[in-house]
C-alpha positions as CSV (number, residue, x, y, z in Angstrom):
1,M,-41.2,-18.4,25.2
2,L,-38.4,-21.0,24.9
3,K,-40.7,-23.2,22.8
4,Q,-41.2,-20.4,20.3
5,S,-37.5,-19.7,19.9
6,L,-36.7,-23.4,19.4
7,T,-39.2,-23.9,16.6
8,P,-37.3,-21.9,13.9
9,A,-34.0,-23.5,15.0
10,L,-35.4,-27.0,14.6
11,L,-36.8,-26.1,11.2
12,L,-33.5,-24.8,10.1
13,L,-31.7,-27.9,11.4
14,A,-34.2,-30.2,9.6
15,S,-33.7,-28.2,6.4
16,L,-29.9,-28.4,6.7
17,Q,-30.1,-32.1,7.2
18,L,-32.2,-32.6,4.1
19,N,-29.8,-30.5,2.0
20,A,-26.8,-32.4,3.3
21,Q,-27.8,-35.8,1.8
22,A,-24.9,-38.1,1.4
23,T,-24.0,-39.1,-2.1
24,F,-23.7,-42.9,-2.9
25,P,-20.1,-43.9,-3.5
26,S,-19.4,-44.8,-7.1
27,F,-18.4,-48.4,-8.1
28,T,-18.5,-50.5,-11.2
29,G,-20.0,-54.0,-11.5
30,E,-20.9,-56.6,-14.1
31,T,-24.3,-58.1,-15.0
32,T,-24.8,-61.7,-15.8
33,S,-24.7,-60.9,-19.5
34,G,-21.3,-59.2,-19.1
35,T,-22.5,-55.6,-19.3
36,V,-20.5,-53.2,-17.2
37,V,-22.5,-50.8,-15.1
38,S,-21.3,-47.8,-13.0
39,L,-23.3,-46.7,-10.1
40,P,-24.7,-44.3,-9.2
41,E,-26.0,-43.5,-12.7
42,Q,-25.8,-39.7,-12.9
43,G,-28.8,-37.9,-14.5
44,T,-31.1,-40.9,-14.7
45,A,-34.8,-40.3,-15.5
46,G,-35.9,-41.3,-12.0
47,F,-34.7,-43.2,-9.0
48,T,-32.3,-46.0,-8.4
49,I,-32.5,-48.6,-5.7
50,V,-29.3,-50.4,-4.8
51,A,-29.6,-53.5,-2.7
52,L,-26.3,-54.8,-1.2
53,A,-25.6,-58.1,0.6
54,Y,-22.1,-59.0,1.7
55,G,-22.5,-61.8,4.2
56,T,-23.5,-65.4,3.6
57,K,-26.5,-64.9,6.0
58,A,-27.6,-61.8,4.2
59,E,-27.9,-63.4,0.7
60,P,-30.9,-65.6,1.6
61,L,-32.6,-62.5,3.1
62,L,-31.9,-60.5,0.0
63,E,-33.5,-63.3,-2.1
64,K,-36.7,-62.8,-0.2
65,W,-36.8,-59.2,-1.3
66,Y,-36.4,-60.0,-5.1
67,A,-40.0,-60.7,-6.0
68,P,-41.6,-58.0,-3.9
69,M,-39.1,-55.4,-5.1
70,Y,-39.4,-56.5,-8.7
71,N,-43.2,-56.5,-8.6
72,R,-43.5,-53.1,-6.9
73,F,-40.7,-51.1,-8.7
74,V,-40.3,-52.8,-12.1
75,A,-43.5,-54.5,-12.9
76,K,-45.3,-51.5,-11.3
77,S,-47.9,-53.5,-9.2
78,G,-48.6,-51.0,-6.5
79,L,-51.2,-48.3,-6.0
80,F,-48.7,-45.5,-6.9
81,A,-46.0,-47.5,-8.6
82,G,-46.8,-46.1,-12.1
83,T,-46.0,-42.6,-11.0
84,Y,-42.2,-43.0,-10.8
85,H,-39.4,-44.7,-12.7
86,V,-37.0,-47.0,-10.8
87,D,-33.7,-48.7,-11.9
88,L,-33.3,-51.6,-9.5
89,Y,-29.9,-53.3,-8.9
90,L,-29.3,-56.3,-6.6
91,V,-25.6,-56.4,-5.6
92,P,-24.1,-59.5,-3.9
93,I,-20.6,-58.6,-2.6
94,F,-17.9,-61.2,-2.2
95,L,-15.1,-60.4,0.2
96,G,-12.0,-62.3,1.2
97,L,-12.2,-66.1,0.6
98,D,-15.8,-65.7,-0.6
99,R,-14.4,-64.0,-3.8
100,A,-13.9,-67.5,-5.1
101,A,-17.7,-67.9,-5.3
102,Y,-18.0,-64.9,-7.7
103,G,-17.8,-66.9,-10.9
104,P,-19.9,-69.9,-9.8
105,T,-22.6,-67.7,-8.4
106,M,-22.8,-65.7,-11.6
107,A,-23.0,-68.9,-13.7
108,K,-25.7,-70.3,-11.4
109,L,-27.7,-67.1,-11.6
110,R,-27.6,-67.2,-15.4
111,K,-29.1,-70.7,-15.4
112,E,-31.6,-70.6,-12.5
113,V,-33.0,-67.1,-12.3
114,D,-35.6,-65.4,-14.5
115,P,-33.6,-63.4,-17.1
116,E,-35.5,-60.2,-16.2
117,I,-34.3,-60.4,-12.6
118,A,-30.8,-61.7,-13.5
119,K,-30.1,-58.6,-15.6
120,R,-30.6,-56.5,-12.5
121,V,-28.0,-58.4,-10.5
122,L,-24.7,-56.5,-10.4
123,F,-21.5,-58.3,-9.4
124,V,-18.8,-56.0,-8.0
125,K,-15.5,-57.1,-9.6
126,D,-13.1,-55.1,-7.5
127,D,-12.5,-55.3,-3.7
128,A,-15.6,-53.7,-2.2
129,R,-14.3,-53.0,1.2
130,D,-14.1,-49.3,0.4
131,L,-17.7,-49.2,-0.7
132,I,-18.8,-51.0,2.5
133,G,-16.7,-48.5,4.6
134,K,-18.0,-45.4,2.9
135,L,-21.6,-46.5,3.4
136,G,-21.0,-47.4,7.0
137,L,-22.3,-50.9,6.7
138,R,-21.6,-52.8,9.9
139,D,-23.9,-55.7,9.9
140,K,-23.0,-58.2,7.2
141,D,-25.8,-60.6,8.2
142,V,-28.6,-58.4,6.7
143,P,-29.1,-56.8,3.3
144,H,-28.9,-53.1,2.9
145,F,-31.0,-50.9,0.6
146,F,-30.5,-47.4,-0.7
147,V,-32.9,-45.2,-2.7
148,L,-30.9,-42.7,-4.8
149,D,-32.2,-39.7,-6.7
150,K,-31.1,-38.8,-10.2
151,D,-27.9,-37.2,-8.9
152,G,-26.9,-40.2,-6.7
153,H,-27.9,-38.6,-3.4
154,I,-29.1,-41.1,-0.8
155,L,-32.8,-40.4,-0.1
156,E,-33.5,-43.4,2.1
157,R,-31.6,-46.3,3.7
158,V,-33.2,-49.6,4.9
159,S,-31.7,-52.8,6.1
160,G,-32.9,-56.1,7.3
161,A,-35.2,-58.9,6.4
162,Y,-38.1,-58.3,4.0
163,S,-41.3,-56.7,5.4
164,T,-44.1,-54.7,3.8
165,D,-43.3,-51.8,6.1
166,R,-39.6,-51.8,4.9
167,L,-40.7,-52.0,1.3
168,E,-43.0,-49.0,1.8
169,T,-40.2,-47.1,3.5
170,L,-38.2,-47.5,0.3
171,E,-41.0,-46.3,-1.8
172,A,-41.9,-43.2,0.4
173,P,-39.3,-40.8,-1.0
174,M,-40.4,-41.5,-4.6
175,L,-44.0,-40.4,-3.7
176,N,-43.0,-36.9,-2.6
């Protein structure tokens, strides 16, 4: 009897949780070509993936995600990848004394990285502590990934080193 009365309550709770999706906080950044981009982009045709890294240990881990994410979400090299549209942004965040690396990192990226990938890298010009706080990012040693819908709602969050399972977790909300 108790089991039967709990089932509707659990379904209602799950429904409320899905409807109460957090909205990604807005911020403005600059691409290597100098284009200013505001995220989240409201009313986009599909999904947006935002990858954030704000610690020196997180940046090399984020770099290992570049090729697999680009291949899956931009070049469309997955079984279902052609069924959805994704805007992909890789966002290195510089805080405190690391802000001095902003310019040199952007210049290095312009020279050394494939232009197709470089145009997807977004540098946050302003102090990003507010963004980090609103997203509840606590571990600066790993990259953080967010899948957003066309209205900027967070559909999925993943953090850590690259793995096929994590990449598939990012893709899952786009397949529903």
